[in-house]
N, C-alpha and C positions, 0 to 999 in steps of 0.2 A: 330935217326930221329925218328918222326913215320909221320904213313902215317889216311889223313883224306879221306874220301871220299866225296864229296860234288857233289849234287843233283838237286840244287838251288843257291841264293843268293850268296855264299859264290863264285861263277866262277864268278862275275862280278870285272869289271876293281876297281866300283869306292869302291867296297865293300872290294879290298882285299889292293889297295890306302889306304883305312881309316883305317883299323885293323893291319896292316901288314907294312905298309909305304912301301912296292914292288906290283907289280904283281906274284904270284906266278906261279910254273911250273908242268904240273900235266900229265896226261894221261890221257887217256877213259878208264874205267870199264864198270859191271856192277855189281847191287846188285839183287841177291836172295829171292824169296820169300816173298818179301816188297810192296806195292805198294803206289803212290804219290795220296795224297788229298789237300787242301787248309788251310792256318789258317789264318783267319785276323792282322794282327799287328798292334800291337797298339803303339810300345815303337816310340818315338818322333824321337831318335837317328837312330832305327833302320831305322825307315819311313825313315829318310835324304839320307843314306850311300845308302839303297837301290833304294830307288826313287818306293816301291812297295807297298801296304796297303796288297797287296796278295803274301802271301807265301806260296813255294809251303813244305808238311809234309810228314812226311815214317809212313805212318801205315804194320806191322808187318800181311798178312794175310796168309806165310806157306804155300801156293803154291807154290809147283816149276816155274812153267809159270809165277808166276809174278815177274816182272823185270825191275829196275830203267837204264837208264843210267843214269853216269853223268862223272866227270869226280876225281882223287886220283892224290893227291897233295903229298909229302915231306914234311913237317914242324919239325920244333924243338920243345922241351917241349914247348917253349916262344911264341912260335906259335899258338899252339894248347890253348892255356891261352886264350892267348888273342882271340882265335872262340869263345873259352867259352864264355868269356866276351858281343861276340856280339851275341850269339843267346839272344833268350825270355824267357820266363817258359816252354814256350808250348812245346821244344824240351829238348831231357835229351842226352848225347851221349853215346853210347853202341859199345859194342866188334863187329865189323863183317867179315867175309871173302865175298872178290870179287868172281866175275867167271873165275880169272884169278888165284886164288887161295891167293893172298893176302892178308895179315889180316891186318885191318885199324880201325878206330873209324868214324861211324856216327852218324848229329843226328836225331830223333825218334821223333815221337807223347810222350809225357812225360804222357800223359789218355789213 
């Protein structure tokens, strides 16, 4: 299994149903050393599934006091590929450690 930390639209039921065919089960956790900014989405599919023109995006700060709350989901490798196909090119998937100590994937700014 894979772990994916979500702080944005992957937490939405509509996005989960569209991409995974089911609601995901997750638990709250926190990512350190990142801050949330906003990115404008122009991809029609993502706009339709999320219903939001602006999505949160993470920028690395390196500051230990920077924290982002979210949800960590347990996914299959296939689910992770589906999540990759949902994210637009403004995002890249990186490995991270959460406040709980769990190692996971997270989508952050590609720029």
